[in-house]
matplotlib code that plots the C-alpha trace (Angstrom):
import matplotlib.pyplot as plt

x = [-11.3, -7.5, -5.6, -4.4, -7.8, -9.1, -6.3, -6.9, -10.3, -10.9, -14.5, -13.8, -15.3, -15.9, -19.3, -20.1, -19.4, -16.0, -16.7, -15.2, -17.8, -17.7, -20.1, -22.1, -19.6, -16.7, -14.8, -15.1, -11.5, -9.9, -8.1, -9.8, -7.6, -8.2, -12.0, -12.1, -10.2, -12.9, -15.6, -14.1, -14.0, -17.6, -18.6, -17.5, -20.4, -24.1, -24.5, -27.1, -27.9, -25.8, -22.6, -23.3, -23.9, -20.2, -19.3, -21.0, -18.6, -16.0, -14.0, -15.2, -15.5, -17.5, -19.9, -21.4, -24.1, -24.4, -25.8, -27.0, -30.3, -33.1, -31.7, -34.1, -34.2, -32.0, -29.1, -29.4, -29.0, -25.6, -24.4, -25.1, -22.4, -19.7, -18.1, -19.2, -18.9, -20.9, -23.7, -24.7, -27.8, -28.6, -28.1, -29.4, -31.9, -35.1, -34.3, -36.9, -35.3, -38.2, -39.0, -38.0, -34.6, -34.1, -35.2, -32.6, -29.9, -30.1, -31.0, -34.0, -36.0, -33.1, -31.4, -31.2, -29.1, -26.4, -25.5, -24.1, -20.8, -22.6, -24.5, -21.3, -19.6, -22.1, -22.0, -23.5, -26.7, -27.6, -30.7, -32.4, -36.1, -37.6, -41.4, -41.7, -39.8, -42.2, -42.0, -41.0, -37.7, -37.2, -37.4, -34.7, -32.3, -31.8, -29.8, -27.2, -25.8, -22.9, -25.0, -24.1, -25.5, -29.0, -30.5, -34.0, -35.7, -39.3, -39.7, -43.3, -42.4, -44.3, -43.3, -43.7, -41.2, -38.7, -39.1, -38.0, -35.0, -34.0, -34.4, -32.1, -29.6, -29.2, -25.7, -26.8, -24.9, -26.5, -30.2, -32.0, -35.8, -36.6, -40.1, -41.1, -44.5, -46.0, -43.8, -46.0, -43.7, -40.0, -40.3, -38.0, -34.9, -34.6, -33.0, -30.5, -28.3, -25.2, -26.8, -24.5, -26.7, -30.5, -32.5, -36.3, -37.1, -40.4, -42.3, -45.2, -44.4, -43.1, -44.6, -42.6, -42.7, -40.9, -38.4, -37.8, -36.8, -34.3, -32.8, -31.6, -29.3, -26.1, -23.8, -25.8, -23.6, -26.0, -29.8, -32.0, -35.7, -36.6, -40.2, -41.7, -45.0, -45.2, -41.7, -41.7, -39.7, -40.6, -39.0, -35.8, -35.6, -35.5, -32.8, -30.5, -29.5, -27.7, -24.2, -22.4, -24.5, -22.5, -25.0, -28.7, -31.0, -34.4, -35.2, -38.9, -39.9, -42.1, -43.1, -39.6, -38.9, -36.2, -36.9, -36.1, -33.1, -31.7, -31.9, -30.1, -27.4, -26.3, -25.1, -21.4, -20.2, -22.7, -20.8, -23.5, -27.0, -29.8, -33.0, -34.3, -38.0, -38.2, -39.9, -36.8, -36.0, -33.0, -33.2, -32.6, -29.6, -28.0, -28.1, -26.4, -23.8, -22.7, -21.5, -19.4, -16.0, -17.0, -19.9, -18.8, -22.2, -25.3, -28.5, -31.0, -32.6, -36.3, -36.6, -38.8, -38.7, -34.9, -33.8, -30.9, -29.2, -29.5, -28.1, -25.2, -24.2, -24.3, -22.3, -19.7, -19.0, -19.0, -15.6, -15.4, -18.9, -20.1]
y = [161.8, 162.5, 164.3, 166.8, 167.8, 168.0, 170.2, 172.6, 173.7, 175.1, 173.9, 170.2, 168.1, 164.5, 162.9, 160.4, 157.5, 158.8, 160.0, 163.5, 166.1, 169.8, 172.5, 174.0, 176.1, 174.6, 173.5, 176.6, 177.7, 174.4, 174.5, 172.5, 169.4, 169.0, 169.7, 167.1, 164.7, 165.4, 164.6, 161.3, 160.5, 161.5, 159.2, 156.2, 157.1, 157.5, 161.1, 163.2, 166.9, 167.7, 166.2, 168.0, 171.3, 171.4, 171.8, 175.1, 177.4, 174.8, 175.3, 172.0, 171.5, 168.2, 166.5, 163.1, 162.2, 158.5, 156.7, 159.8, 159.5, 162.1, 164.7, 167.7, 171.5, 172.1, 170.3, 172.7, 175.7, 174.3, 173.3, 176.6, 178.3, 175.9, 176.6, 173.2, 172.3, 169.0, 167.8, 164.2, 163.0, 160.1, 157.3, 159.0, 157.1, 158.7, 161.9, 164.6, 167.2, 169.4, 173.0, 174.3, 172.7, 174.2, 177.6, 177.5, 176.0, 178.9, 181.6, 182.3, 184.2, 186.7, 186.8, 190.5, 190.5, 187.9, 185.5, 182.3, 181.0, 177.9, 180.1, 180.9, 177.5, 174.6, 172.9, 169.4, 168.7, 165.0, 164.1, 160.7, 160.4, 163.8, 163.9, 167.0, 169.2, 171.3, 174.2, 176.4, 174.7, 175.1, 178.8, 178.7, 177.0, 180.3, 181.3, 178.5, 180.0, 177.5, 174.4, 171.8, 168.6, 168.4, 165.1, 165.3, 161.9, 161.7, 165.4, 166.8, 169.2, 169.8, 171.1, 174.7, 174.2, 172.6, 175.5, 177.8, 175.6, 175.4, 179.2, 179.9, 177.1, 176.5, 175.2, 172.1, 168.9, 166.2, 166.0, 163.2, 163.4, 159.7, 159.2, 162.8, 161.8, 165.3, 166.3, 165.7, 166.9, 167.6, 171.0, 172.5, 170.5, 172.8, 175.2, 172.6, 172.0, 171.2, 168.1, 165.1, 162.9, 162.8, 160.3, 160.4, 156.9, 155.8, 158.9, 157.2, 157.6, 160.1, 161.1, 161.0, 164.7, 164.9, 162.2, 164.2, 167.2, 164.9, 163.8, 167.4, 167.2, 166.5, 166.5, 163.8, 160.9, 158.9, 158.6, 156.6, 156.0, 153.0, 151.7, 154.2, 152.8, 154.9, 154.4, 152.4, 151.8, 155.2, 156.9, 154.9, 155.9, 159.5, 158.8, 157.4, 161.0, 161.1, 160.5, 161.2, 158.8, 156.1, 154.6, 154.0, 152.3, 151.3, 148.5, 147.9, 149.7, 146.8, 148.2, 148.2, 145.5, 144.4, 147.3, 149.9, 148.0, 148.0, 151.8, 152.5, 150.0, 152.4, 154.9, 155.2, 155.6, 153.4, 151.1, 150.3, 149.1, 147.9, 146.4, 144.1, 143.3, 144.4, 142.6, 141.6, 138.3, 136.6, 138.9, 141.9, 140.1, 140.2, 144.1, 143.9, 141.7, 144.5, 146.4, 143.4, 145.2, 148.1, 147.0, 146.8, 146.5, 144.7, 143.9, 141.7, 139.8, 138.8, 139.1, 136.1, 135.7, 135.0, 131.5, 129.6, 129.3, 133.0, 134.1, 131.6, 133.0, 136.6, 135.8, 134.2, 137.5, 139.8, 139.3, 142.8, 142.8, 142.4]
z = [214.7, 214.4, 217.1, 214.5, 213.4, 217.0, 218.1, 215.4, 216.9, 220.4, 220.3, 220.3, 223.0, 223.9, 223.9, 226.7, 224.4, 223.5, 220.1, 219.2, 218.6, 217.5, 218.4, 215.5, 213.4, 215.4, 212.4, 210.2, 210.8, 209.5, 206.2, 203.5, 203.6, 207.5, 207.1, 204.4, 206.8, 209.5, 207.1, 206.2, 209.9, 210.3, 207.5, 209.8, 212.2, 211.5, 210.3, 212.0, 212.1, 215.2, 213.5, 210.2, 212.0, 213.0, 209.4, 208.9, 207.2, 206.4, 203.3, 201.7, 198.0, 197.9, 200.3, 199.9, 202.4, 201.5, 204.4, 206.3, 208.0, 208.3, 205.8, 206.0, 205.5, 208.5, 206.8, 203.9, 206.3, 207.2, 203.8, 202.1, 204.1, 202.7, 199.3, 198.0, 194.4, 194.7, 197.0, 196.8, 198.7, 196.3, 198.8, 201.9, 204.1, 205.1, 203.2, 203.3, 200.9, 200.1, 198.9, 202.4, 202.0, 198.6, 199.7, 202.5, 200.4, 197.9, 200.5, 198.3, 201.0, 201.6, 198.3, 198.3, 201.5, 202.2, 199.5, 200.7, 199.2, 197.8, 195.4, 193.6, 193.8, 193.5, 190.1, 191.0, 193.0, 193.1, 195.1, 195.7, 195.3, 196.1, 195.8, 197.9, 195.5, 193.4, 190.9, 193.8, 194.1, 190.3, 190.8, 193.5, 191.1, 189.3, 192.3, 191.5, 188.3, 188.0, 188.2, 185.5, 187.1, 188.4, 189.4, 190.9, 190.4, 191.5, 191.9, 191.7, 189.0, 185.7, 182.3, 183.3, 186.1, 183.8, 181.3, 184.2, 184.9, 181.2, 180.9, 183.9, 183.5, 179.7, 180.2, 182.2, 181.2, 183.2, 184.0, 185.8, 185.8, 186.3, 187.9, 187.4, 186.1, 186.1, 183.2, 180.1, 177.3, 176.7, 175.0, 177.5, 176.2, 173.2, 175.7, 176.9, 174.0, 176.1, 177.8, 177.8, 180.1, 180.2, 182.3, 181.5, 182.7, 184.4, 183.5, 181.9, 178.2, 175.7, 172.4, 169.2, 169.2, 172.6, 171.3, 168.2, 170.4, 172.3, 169.0, 168.4, 171.5, 169.5, 172.5, 174.3, 175.5, 177.8, 177.4, 179.7, 178.8, 180.9, 181.1, 178.7, 177.5, 174.4, 173.0, 169.8, 166.7, 165.2, 168.2, 167.8, 164.1, 165.4, 168.0, 165.3, 164.6, 168.1, 166.6, 169.9, 171.9, 173.9, 176.3, 175.6, 178.1, 176.7, 179.2, 179.7, 176.5, 175.4, 172.0, 170.7, 168.1, 165.7, 163.3, 166.0, 167.2, 163.7, 163.6, 166.9, 166.1, 163.4, 166.1, 165.5, 169.1, 170.9, 173.4, 176.0, 175.2, 177.5, 175.8, 178.5, 178.4, 174.8, 171.9, 170.0, 168.3, 166.8, 163.9, 166.2, 167.6, 164.2, 164.4, 167.8, 166.4, 164.2, 167.3, 168.5, 168.0, 170.4, 172.6, 176.2, 178.0, 176.8, 178.7, 177.0, 179.9, 179.8, 176.0, 175.7, 171.9, 171.8, 171.2, 172.8, 169.4, 168.7, 172.1, 171.8, 168.4, 169.7, 172.8, 170.7, 168.9, 172.0, 173.4, 175.2, 176.5, 180.1]

ax = plt.figure().add_subplot(projection="3d")
ax.plot(x, y, z, "-o")
ax.set_aspect("equal")
plt.show()
């Protein structure tokens, strides 16, 4: 902790091990640049609730809790009083961000009384695997009207819950629903026409009807549908209408063959493609070769029908690819 930051707060004290510590709310008077400096110093130590509590009311715009341990509903009670634009819990260890945390973060229980600053400022909420989030949390999101980025992989939400999200937040630009296996169809995406990133990987499988709805998202730049057991060539023919798509991840979609690959290789802006563990052959590599002048990333590992000759020919043409 810097001497400048410490001297700016009367509540600073020393822990027995020499670390500087602030009582809950002790940093709320710091200007944003000093508060951010304090946070950067905190990141050098294991983050726990007592350290985070000191930030209550700080004028912070972003908060990345990578490496934090034991994130739970108490942390949300602190964070909601900071005018944060971004909260990232994606790399937290032992995170238990559940419905209680979402309720506290949005002040859902007392929404008619004091509205926390976070409700007006937050535009990005990125969580790690969150199996304890349910449809109740989706209702709470209505109290974050500026939210543009929502990543809730592994949440126990269903189609009805996502319809509520889409109805309240039609301007979402980034949505990660990976491992949300309770969502059975994608009818809610018709209300999310501004999406630029959509991750619907590892959800068990999507029907052609759901994929057809995704194909109408004309602003979509990134689409991830990893390990979808029902995605086949017909679905890729539908996705060929996504003229703005730049990254497509189909890894583990084992029913995809050369025919489907030919369809998606017609996408005019595609620069990154992942088709590992798919049933493509050397014939499919010819379709990929047509992207040689603009493809920057290609993943084709564990495609067992590819020959050494076919791979060698393709690699020779991909000078920009990693």
